[in-house]
N, C-alpha and C positions, 0 to 999 in steps of 0.2 A: 428976692425969690426961687426959690428950688430951684432942682435941676429936673426934676418929673414935669413943672410949670416951664420950665425955660421950653422943655423938649415938646410934651404938647401944644403951646401957641408958636412953635416950629413947626409940626405938624400942620395944624389950624391952618396958617398963613400959607404954606400950599401942598396937598396932597397929593398933588400932579407929581412931587420931588421927593418921596419917600424910603426910606429903601428896611429893606424886612429885615434886620436889625432892630432899624428905630420904632417898630414896630409893637417889635417882643414884648423891648424893652421897658415901652411904652402897658403895653399889656401886664407884663406880671405888675410894674407899679403901682397900677391901684388895685391887684388883685386878683386877677382872671390865673385860671389854670385853660394851662395851654392842653393840646395834640394833636403830636406831626400824624399828619393823617397822607392817604396815598398822595393827593393833589396839593396842600397844606400843610398848612393848621387853622384848629377850630379852638375858638376862647370862651368861657364858659364862668359865668361870673357865682361861685360856689353861696353867695347867700341870700340868695333869691333867684326862684326858678325865673326861665325862657328870656333871661339875657343872654348871649352869646354873640359871638362874630364869626366870621371863614376869610381866610385869606388863602387865596391861592399864592404858591411859590410863583415870585416874580419868572417871565423872561428873557431871551434878549442882555445884550450885552449894557448896558446901564441896571442892571438888577434892579428897579425901581416897584413900587407895587402899585397896583392899577388903584386908581380912584373910588370908583366904588368900594373895593376893600378899604381901604386909607379912611373913610364915609363911613363906612357901617361898623368900621369898631369906635369911628370917634361920640357917632351913637349911641352903641353900648357904654362907652363910657359916662356918657351926657346921662344916659338912664342910672346910675349910682349916683351919681353924683345930682343931681338936680331929680327927686321922684314926682316931686309935687307938681312938677309944669307935665308930667308926665300923665 
């Protein structure tokens, strides 16, 4: 199993325990472009219009990304991996 697949499985199994570094690594490994915004990051997939995700910078002591942003990133990845199912 590749590192990309291991990271994807780890994030799918624990979206509440995902760090910003893990999200950045995962999205870059799937070919998403990123732009740092005032509040976090915006990701988009250059080959297909309409596939994008937002991630707000984590707050607090633990530095975990909110699960709603993690699920948005996972949905964007699913749309590029399995386009016929969408």
